[in-house]
C-alpha positions in Angstrom: -3.5 -1.7 -2.9 -3.2 -5.3 -1.8 -5.3 -6.3 0.6 -4.7 -10.2 1.1 -3.5 -11.4 4.7 0.1 -11.5 3.5 2.2 -10.6 0.5 5.1 -12.9 -0.6 8.3 -11.0 -2.2 10.4 -13.1 -4.3 14.0 -12.6 -3.9 14.7 -9.7 -6.0 18.0 -9.1 -7.8 18.0 -5.5 -9.6 16.1 -2.3 -9.7 16.0 0.4 -12.1 13.1 2.8 -13.7 11.1 6.1 -12.5 8.5 6.6 -9.9 6.0 9.3 -8.8 5.5 9.7 -4.8 2.1 10.4 -3.4 1.4 13.6 -1.5 2.9 13.7 2.1 0.9 12.8 5.0 2.3 15.1 7.3 1.4 18.2 4.6 -1.8 16.8 3.3 -3.4 16.2 6.8 -2.1 20.3 7.9 -3.2 22.2 4.9 -6.6 20.1 5.2 -6.8 21.2 9.0 -5.8 25.0 8.0 -8.1 25.0 4.9 -11.1 24.0 6.8 -10.3 26.8 9.6 -9.5 29.6 7.2 -11.8 32.0 5.8 -12.0 31.4 2.1 -12.0 28.9 -0.6 -8.4 26.8 -1.1 -7.9 24.7 -4.0 -5.6 21.6 -2.7 -3.4 19.8 -5.5 -1.8 16.4 -5.2 -3.6 15.8 -2.2 -2.7 12.2 -0.4 -5.3 9.8 -0.5 -4.8 7.5 1.9 -6.5 5.9 5.5 -5.2 9.2 7.6 -6.8 11.9 4.9 -9.8 9.9 4.7 -11.0 10.5 8.2 -9.7 14.0 8.1 -11.7 14.7 5.3 -14.8 12.8 7.2 -14.2 14.7 10.3 -14.3 18.1 8.4 -17.4 17.4 6.4 -19.3 16.1 9.8 -18.0 19.8 11.3 -19.5 21.6 8.5 -16.7 21.9 5.7 -17.9 22.2 2.3 -15.5 19.9 0.3 -15.6 19.2 -3.3 -15.5 16.6 -4.6 -16.4 14.7 -1.1 -12.7 12.4 -1.7 -9.6 12.8 -3.2 -9.6 11.9 -7.1 -6.1 11.1 -8.2 -5.1 14.0 -11.1 -8.2 16.2 -9.4 -8.3 19.2 -6.7 -9.8 19.3 -3.8 -11.9 22.5 -2.8 -12.7 23.4 0.8 -14.4 26.3 2.1 -13.2 27.0 5.3 -15.4 27.4 8.6 -13.9 31.1 9.0 -12.2 30.2 12.5 -16.0 29.5 14.2 -18.4 26.9 14.9 -21.7 27.1 15.5 -22.7 27.4 19.1 -24.4 24.1 19.2 -21.9 21.8 17.4 -21.5 18.6 18.3 -20.8 15.1 16.9 -18.9 12.1 17.3 -15.2 11.7 15.2 -14.2 8.5 14.4 -10.1 9.0 13.7 -8.8 5.7 12.9 -5.3 5.5 14.0 -4.2 9.0 12.3 -2.7 10.8 14.6 -1.8 13.9 12.5 -5.3 13.9 12.5 -6.5 13.1 16.3 -4.2 15.6 18.0 -4.5 18.4 15.7 -8.0 18.2 15.5 -8.6 18.1 19.2 -6.7 21.5 19.8 -8.8 23.1 17.1 -12.2 21.6 18.3 -11.1 22.1 22.5 -10.4 26.0 21.1 -13.5 26.1 19.0 -15.7 24.7 21.7 -18.7 22.5 21.2 -19.8 18.7 22.3 -17.3 16.4 21.1 -16.0 13.0 21.2 -12.5 11.5 19.8 -12.5 8.3 18.8 -10.6 5.5 17.0 -9.2 2.5 16.7 -7.9 0.2 19.8 -3.9 1.3 19.0 -5.2 4.8 19.1 -5.7 4.8 22.6 -2.7 3.5 23.5 -0.8 6.4 21.9 -0.5 9.1 24.5 -2.1 12.5 23.8 -2.0 13.4 27.7 0.6 16.5 27.5 -1.5 18.2 24.8 -4.5 17.7 26.6 -2.4 19.3 30.1 -1.6 22.2 27.7 -5.1 22.8 26.1 -6.3 22.6 29.9 -4.2 25.5 30.9 -5.8 27.7 28.4 -9.4 27.1 30.0 -10.2 23.8 27.6 -12.7 21.4 28.6 -11.3 17.9 27.6 -12.3 14.3 29.7 -10.9 11.4 29.2 -13.6 8.5 28.1 -10.9 5.4 29.0 -7.4 5.8 30.7 -6.5 9.1 31.5 -3.7 10.5 29.2 -4.7 8.8 26.1 -8.1 8.6 23.9 -10.8 8.5 23.2 -11.8 12.0 24.7 -14.5 14.3 25.2 -14.5 17.9 24.5 -16.8 20.7 25.9 -17.0 24.2 25.6 -14.2 26.2 26.9 -13.6 29.1 29.1 -10.9 31.2 28.5 -11.1 34.2 30.9 -7.6 35.1 32.5 -5.9 32.0 31.1 -4.5 33.7 27.8 -1.9 36.3 29.5 0.4 33.7 30.5 2.9 31.2 28.6 1.3 27.7 27.1 3.5 25.0 28.5 4.1 21.7 26.3 6.9 18.7 26.8 8.6 18.3 23.6 10.3 15.5 24.5 7.5 13.0 23.6 6.0 13.7 20.3 6.5 16.8 18.0 2.7 16.5 17.0 1.7 18.0 20.6 3.1 21.5 19.6 2.4 21.4 16.1 -1.1 20.9 17.6 -1.2 23.8 19.6 0.6 26.0 16.9 -2.3 25.1 14.6 -5.2 26.1 17.2 -3.8 28.7 18.9 -4.1 31.8 16.0 -7.8 30.9 16.7 -7.4 32.8 20.0 -4.8 35.2 19.1 -6.8 37.9 17.5 -6.7 40.4 20.3 -3.4 39.3 22.1 -0.2 37.2 21.2 -0.5 33.7 22.8 3.0 32.1 23.7 4.4 28.5 23.8 7.2 27.6 26.1 8.4 24.0 25.2 9.6 22.1 28.2 12.7 19.8 27.5 14.1 19.1 24.3 12.0 19.1 21.2 12.1 16.5 18.9 11.3 16.4 15.9 12.3 19.8 14.8 12.0 19.4 10.9 8.2 18.5 11.5 7.6 21.9 13.6 9.6 23.2 10.6 6.5 22.3 8.1 3.9 23.4 10.2 5.7 26.7 10.8 5.8 27.1 6.6 2.4 26.1 6.0 1.4 28.5 8.7 3.1 31.3 6.8 1.3 29.9 3.4 -2.2 31.1 5.6 -1.3 34.0 6.9 -0.1 33.3 10.6 4.1 34.1 11.0 4.8 33.0 14.1 8.1 33.8 16.1 10.4 30.7 16.7 12.8 31.8 19.8 15.3 29.0 19.3 13.0 26.2 19.0 12.1 26.7 22.9 9.3 29.6 22.6 6.9 30.2 19.9 4.9 33.2 19.6 1.7 33.8 17.7 1.3 37.7 17.0 -2.2 39.4 18.3 -4.1 40.0 15.1 -3.6 36.7 13.8 -6.3 35.4 11.2 -6.6 32.1 8.9 -6.8 33.6 5.3 -7.0 30.9 2.5 -4.2 31.2 -0.2 -6.4 30.4 -2.8 -4.6 27.2 -4.1 -1.6 25.0 -2.5 0.2 22.4 -4.0 1.2 19.2 -1.6 4.9 18.4 -2.0 4.9 14.1 -2.5 5.6 12.7 0.9 9.7 12.9 1.9 9.1 9.7 4.2 7.9 7.8 1.5 11.2 8.9 -1.0 13.1 7.2 1.7 12.5 3.8 0.8 13.2 4.1 -3.3 16.3 6.3 -2.2 17.2 3.2 -0.1 16.3 0.6 -2.9 18.4 2.8 -5.5 21.4 2.6 -2.6 20.7 -1.2 -2.6 19.8 -2.4 -5.6 21.8 -2.8 -8.9 20.5 -2.3 -12.2 20.3 -4.1 -15.6 20.1 -3.4 -18.8 22.7 -0.5 -18.4 20.0 1.1 -16.2 21.9 2.1 -13.0 19.3 4.6 -10.8 16.2 5.2 -9.4 14.4 8.4 -10.1 12.0 9.6 -7.5 9.8 12.5 -8.8 7.4 14.6 -6.7 10.2 16.0 -4.0 13.8 17.5 -4.3 16.5 18.5 -2.3 14.4 21.6 -1.7 11.7 20.2 0.2 10.5 21.8 3.2 10.6 18.4 4.8 12.9 17.5 7.2 12.8 13.8 6.1 14.7 14.8 2.9 17.9 14.8 4.9 17.2 11.1 4.7 19.5 11.5 1.9 22.4 12.6 3.7 22.3 9.7 6.0 22.0 7.2 2.7 25.2 9.4 1.0 26.7 8.4 4.5 26.0 4.9 3.9 27.3 4.8 0.4 24.6 6.0 -1.9 25.1 8.2 -5.1 22.2 11.4 -4.9 21.5 14.0 -6.9 18.7 15.9 -7.1 16.5 19.2 -8.6 13.6 21.1 -7.6 11.2 18.0 -8.0 13.0 14.9 -8.2 15.8 12.9 -6.8 18.0 10.4 -8.9 19.9 7.5 -6.6 22.2 4.9 -7.7 24.6 2.2 -5.7 27.9 3.9 -4.8 30.1 2.0 -2.1 29.1 -1.7 -1.4 28.7 -3.3 0.9 27.3 -0.2 2.4 28.9 1.8 5.3 27.6 1.4 8.8 27.0 4.7 10.7 26.1 5.8 14.1 24.1 8.4 13.6 21.4 10.7 15.8 18.2 10.6 14.0 16.1 13.1 15.7 16.3 15.4 12.5 14.6 12.4 10.8 12.3 10.5 13.1 10.3 8.7 10.6 12.6 8.0 7.8 15.5 6.8 9.9 13.4 3.7 10.1 14.9 2.9 6.7 18.3 3.4 7.6 17.4 -0.1 9.8 16.6 -1.9 6.9 19.6 -0.5 4.8 21.9 -1.8 8.0 21.1 -5.2 6.9 23.4 -4.1 4.4 26.2 -2.7 5.8 29.5 -3.8 6.8 29.4 -3.4 10.6 27.2 -2.1 13.1 25.0 0.9 12.6 23.4 2.6 15.4 20.4 4.9 15.6 20.1 7.4 18.2 17.5 9.8 19.6 14.2 8.2 18.5 12.7 8.0 21.4 9.3 8.9 19.6 9.4 5.7 17.9 8.0 4.4 20.8 4.7 6.4 20.7 3.9 5.7 17.3 1.5 3.7 15.1 3.3 0.7 17.3 6.6 1.2 19.2 8.4 1.0 16.3 12.0 0.4 18.1 10.6 -3.2 19.6 9.1 -3.5 16.4 12.2 -3.5 14.2 14.1 -5.0 16.5 11.9 -7.9 16.8 11.5 -8.4 12.8 15.2 -7.7 12.4 16.3 -10.6 14.5 14.2 -12.9 12.1 16.1 -12.2 9.5 19.1 -13.0 11.1 20.3 -9.6 12.3 22.3 -9.0 15.6 20.1 -6.2 17.8 20.5 -4.3 20.5 17.6 -1.8 21.7 17.2 0.7 24.3 15.0 3.7 25.6 15.8 5.9 22.3 18.4 3.3 20.5 18.9 0.6 17.8 21.4 -0.9 17.1 21.9 -3.6 14.2 24.5 -6.0 13.1 23.9 -7.6 9.9 23.7 -11.5 9.5 27.4 -12.5 10.0 27.7 -14.4 6.3 25.1 -15.2 3.8 24.4 -18.6 5.3 23.1 -17.0 8.2 20.4 -15.0 6.8 16.6 -16.5 7.1 13.5 -16.3 5.3 11.1 -14.5 7.5 7.3 -13.8 7.6 6.9 -10.3 9.0 4.3 -9.1 11.5 3.9 -5.5 10.4 1.6 -4.4 13.6 -0.2 -2.4 11.3 2.1 0.1 10.6 2.5 1.3 7.0 6.5 2.0 7.8 7.4 -1.4 9.3 5.7 -2.7 6.0 7.5 -0.4 3.5 11.3 -1.0 5.3 11.2 -4.8 5.0 10.2 -5.0 1.7 13.8 -4.2 1.2 14.9 -7.3 2.3 13.8 -9.2 -0.6 17.5 -8.3 -1.8 19.0 -10.4 0.9 22.3 -12.0 -0.6 20.7 -15.4 0.4 18.5 -15.2 -2.4 15.7 -15.7 0.1 11.9 -14.3 -0.4 9.9 -12.2 2.1 6.9 -12.6 3.5 5.4 -9.4 4.6 1.9 -9.6 6.3 -1.0 -7.5 6.3 0.3 -5.6 3.6 -2.6 -3.5 3.2 -1.5 -1.4 6.4 0.3 0.6 3.6 -2.7 2.7 2.8 -2.3 4.7 5.8 0.2 7.0 3.5 1.2 4.8 0.5 -1.5 2.8 -0.9 -0.1 1.5 -4.1 3.8 1.2 -2.4 3.9 -2.4 -3.1 2.5 -1.8 -6.9 5.0 1.1 -7.3 7.6 -1.3 -6.0 7.0 -3.8 -8.3 7.3 -1.8 -11.7 10.8 -0.9 -10.5 12.4 -4.5 -9.6 13.6 -7.2 -11.2 13.3 -10.9 -9.3 16.4 -13.1 -9.5 13.8 -15.7 -11.1 11.0 -15.1 -13.1 7.6 -14.7 -10.9 6.2 -17.5 -9.3 3.2 -19.5 -11.2 0.6 -21.7 -10.2 -1.2 -23.4 -12.4 -4.2 -25.3 -12.7 -5.2 -27.2 -15.3 -8.3 -29.5 -16.0 -11.4 -30.4 -18.3 -14.2 -28.1 -19.3 -16.4 -27.7 -15.9 -14.0 -28.9 -13.7 -13.6 -25.7 -11.5 -10.2 -24.7 -12.4 -11.4 -21.3 -13.5 -13.3 -20.3 -10.2 -10.1 -22.0 -8.1 -7.8 -20.4 -9.9 -9.7 -16.6 -9.1 -10.1 -17.1 -5.7 -6.7 -18.7 -5.4 -5.3 -15.7 -7.0 -7.2 -13.0 -5.0 -6.2 -14.7 -1.2 -2.2 -14.6 -2.1 -2.5 -11.2 -4.6 -1.3 -12.7 -7.6 -2.2 -11.9 -11.2 -4.8 -14.2 -12.7 -4.6 -15.2 -16.1 -7.7 -17.6 -17.8 -6.2 -18.8 -20.5 -9.7 -20.5 -21.5 -11.0 -16.7 -22.0 -8.2 -15.9 -24.3 -9.2 -18.7 -26.3 -12.9 -17.8 -26.0 -12.0 -14.2 -27.1 -10.1 -15.3 -29.9 -13.5 -17.1 -31.3 -15.6 -14.0 -30.3 -13.5 -11.7 -32.0 -13.2 -14.2 -35.3 -16.8 -14.4 -35.5 -17.4 -10.6 -34.8 -14.9 -10.6 -38.0 -16.6 -12.6 -40.2 -13.8 -15.5 -40.0 -14.5 -19.1 -40.4 -13.3 -21.0 -37.3 -11.9 -23.7 -39.8 -8.3 -25.1 -39.9 -7.9 -23.1 -43.5 -8.4 -20.3 -41.9 -6.4 -20.6 -38.7 -3.6 -17.8 -39.5 -6.0 -15.5 -40.1 -7.7 -16.0 -36.8 -3.9 -15.8 -35.4 -3.1 -12.5 -37.0 -6.1 -11.3 -35.7 -5.4 -12.3 -32.6 -1.9 -10.8 -32.3 -3.7 -7.5 -33.1 -6.2 -7.9 -29.5 -5.8 -5.7 -26.7 -6.9 -7.9 -23.7 -7.1 -7.0 -20.2 -8.1 -8.9 -16.8 -9.5 -6.6 -14.7 -8.9 -6.9 -10.5 -12.5 -7.2 -10.4 -12.4 -9.7 -12.3 -13.8 -8.3 -15.8 -12.5 -9.2 -19.2 -11.9 -6.1 -21.6 -11.8 -6.4 -25.1 -10.2 -2.6 -25.8 -12.5 -0.5 -24.2 -15.5 -3.1 -24.1 -16.2 -5.2 -21.1 -17.4 -8.8 -22.8 -17.0 -10.7 -19.5 -20.5 -11.9 -20.3 -20.4 -12.5 -24.0 -17.8 -15.1 -23.7 -19.0 -16.9 -20.9 -21.7 -18.2 -23.3 -22.4 -21.9 -24.7 -21.4 -20.8 -28.0 -18.2 -18.9 -27.1 -17.0 -22.3 -25.1 -17.3 -24.3 -28.4 -15.9 -22.1 -30.7 -12.5 -21.6 -28.0 -12.4 -25.5 -28.2 -12.2 -25.2 -32.1 -9.9 -22.3 -32.1 -7.9 -23.9 -29.5 -7.1 -26.9 -31.6 -5.2 -24.7 -34.2 -1.4 -24.7 -33.7 -1.1 -21.0 -35.6 -3.6 -19.6 -33.1 -2.0 -21.2 -30.2 1.3 -19.8 -30.7 -0.2 -16.3 -31.4 -1.4 -16.5 -28.0 1.9 -18.3 -26.3 3.6 -15.2 -25.8 0.4 -13.4 -24.7 0.1 -16.0 -21.9 3.6 -15.4 -21.1 3.4 -11.7 -20.5 0.9 -12.3 -17.8 3.9 -13.6 -15.6 4.8 -10.6 -13.1 5.1 -9.9 -9.9 4.4 -10.8 -7.3 3.1 -13.7 -9.0 0.5 -15.5 -11.4 -2.4 -18.0 -11.2 -3.1 -19.4 -14.5 -5.8 -21.6 -15.1 -6.6 -23.4 -18.7 -5.8 -27.1 -20.3 -2.1 -26.9 -21.0 -0.6 -24.5 -18.2 1.5 -26.8 -16.7 2.6 -28.9 -19.9 3.7 -26.1 -22.2 3.1 -22.8 -21.5 4.8 -22.5 -17.8 6.6 -26.0 -17.6 8.9 -24.7 -14.8 5.8 -23.3 -12.4 6.4 -23.6 -9.0 3.1 -25.6 -8.4 0.8 -27.5 -11.1 -2.5 -28.5 -10.3 -4.7 -30.9 -12.4 -8.1 -30.9 -11.2 -10.6 -33.3 -12.4 -14.2 -34.7 -11.9 -16.5 -37.2 -14.1 -18.4 -35.8 -16.8 -21.8 -36.3 -15.4 -20.8 -34.1 -12.1 -18.9 -31.5 -14.3 -22.4 -31.6 -16.2 -24.5 -31.5 -12.8 -22.2 -28.1 -11.6 -22.7 -26.6 -15.3 -26.7 -27.0 -15.2 -26.9 -25.5 -11.9 -24.6 -22.4 -12.9 -26.9 -21.6 -15.9 -30.2 -22.3 -14.1 -28.6 -20.2 -11.5 -27.9 -17.6 -13.6 -31.7 -17.8 -15.0 -30.6 -19.6 -18.8 -32.5 -22.7 -19.9 -30.4 -25.8 -19.6 -30.7 -29.5 -20.7 -28.4 -32.0 -18.7 -28.8 -34.3 -20.9 -26.8 -32.1 -24.2 -24.5 -30.4 -21.6 -23.3 -34.0 -20.6 -23.1 -34.9 -24.6 -21.6 -31.3 -25.1 -18.9 -32.0 -22.4 -17.9 -35.2 -23.5 -17.4 -34.6 -27.0 -15.0 -31.6 -26.1 -13.4 -33.6 -23.8 -12.5 -36.1 -26.8 -11.6 -33.1 -29.0 -8.9 -31.7 -26.4 -7.6 -35.1 -25.2 -6.9 -35.8 -28.9 -5.7 -32.9 -30.5 -2.5 -32.9 -31.9 -1.5 -29.3 -30.3 -0.9 -29.8 -27.0 -3.7 -32.6 -25.8 -5.2 -32.1 -22.6 -3.0 -34.1 -20.0 -1.8 -34.1 -16.6 1.4 -32.5 -16.2 3.9 -34.9 -14.9 4.8 -33.2 -11.6 1.0 -32.3 -11.3 -0.6 -32.6 -8.2 -4.4 -34.3 -8.3 -7.5 -33.1 -7.0 -10.7 -35.0 -7.7 -13.3 -32.0 -7.6 -16.3 -34.3 -7.2 -19.8 -33.7 -6.0 -19.0 -34.1 -2.3 -16.3 -31.7 -2.4 -16.5 -28.0 -2.4 -14.8 -25.1 -4.0 -13.6 -23.5 -0.9 -12.2 -27.1 -0.4 -10.0 -27.2 -3.4 -8.9 -23.6 -2.9 -7.4 -24.6 0.6 -6.0 -27.7 -0.7 -4.1 -25.4 -3.2 -3.1 -22.9 -0.6 -1.9 -25.4 1.6 0.0 -27.2 -1.3 1.6 -23.8 -2.2 2.0 -23.2 1.6 4.2 -26.4 2.0 7.0 -24.8 -0.5 7.2 -22.0 1.0 9.9 -21.4 3.0 8.2 -19.5 6.3 8.2 -21.3 9.5 4.7 -20.9 11.4 7.0 -20.5 14.3 8.2 -17.0 13.3 4.9 -15.4 13.5 4.4 -13.4 16.6 
């Protein structure tokens, strides 16, 4: 997952391949709560690992559920031993639920029914999301719930209920604000239906019926068969008792599938590959958002599928504008707004009032960010109308504010396919952690940029600080890192271990060995040779001298040339070395040459070694650096020198590493088309 302040997506030209989707958030948090309320142990497969499920798991653990292991582990099932429909009489806790409506609302209902002393808290945005209609419905039963802040909104305080004479009358709840209110009651009230049936009456039109369908399907899996009378009355039968089904598999998220369905509809393929295959969810899904495929087909996509997969490719182009009632796909409909940018007219999405009370006011958010790209947008209380930019020239490069809303971030990644060839900046990309932490990584496996991924080259002599600066710049931008010096150090280390002399006469033998090495730079800055962590082994002074020797051999340099270029990948690369800008990436978007006097570099290296508890002699270090400089600058193969178009930074003793990092980032920002005025 990218944790940077922003993520720059270069212009994307095509897409093809296969993606495995994570589990559904809606299903994951429902089955977690159902398993917690049930008798017996439930084995959950393919559970989503996200912010929302983590806060739910933590809450259930606090309430006394036995959960093994204690967190979601990819590829491994999760075992939950339920509470059997009851809590200890003295149960009390403060539960932090972040911005997870799928945790806050159902847990509020369940705990209000079970009784205890609880405080339900979250982040600031959660305190702006209405919960009053659910609280009103629960108070009809005799539940004790108080507001700790603004009436009608979290945080909440829950006490012991008094159900005397309250269960006979139907429980009334509004259906036109959020389907989560009804879902919460449907999940909680079977706990009270042991002796008599309980009826829920929906006031007003029930929105987001597909999510209620998911709830009803899952309740049936846990032994509760609710009568559905025209989506206006629901009857929970007497004698209801939650019972674990033993094991349950979580479908992949159909809402997340919408981004890849849209990707297939928008993007052309290359190398004869013209489609996107989506695994983990199929046309028979119990999730209502699977009907997004029908809307995409109406806009021109070609969609086929089976029980657990979908295949999508571009059909009509440009896409066809549509006018659609989106009540049946409330979350996935946001992706249609992004697709509307590529349509041949004005697209209208109706009956989306629920967007206003989600993670943010999604109608307002989508309207604001679509306008940044050059679209004409009209918004109303329950609709949005989008006309794409009138011409290629009317498209604008935009920095997309994401409002801490995962769906905004994912939707606007699709804008990188714009016909104007413009990049798109996604602010706060880690907000996708709510439902799809690895979304951008998955996207990057499918897409191809219109030009090679951008590269920042940072060259300079030994101990100039280029490695540290490059690592920090890569972290700030979310770019891959290439430490070319490490590759030469690895080559020297591997040759020495193999007993090959580091001499010109053995250069081809070293080059042949290099071609067989499997080298990985991990996100936490470790260096792996095969399965071995050699991060420390290649950082000795001897390894540095060996690197300088082997880098002078043309055969070794040629062996490493393609290996270095293969590190170039989306969203970009920061490469440090001595010839990154002159030989390896002559087309780099930014080239920086760091320098410092030999005396300054020797003093820095001396301090680094002393801080690590290693002995060092500053005179020896200075002599060694001067010798390396002379060798590197005089070698016939790619001698050390700045690229002609490199920007220079004297990293002298009075300047800090952070100053160098900030200067490189400033130079990089100057090359981007995103205007600061675009940001809210």
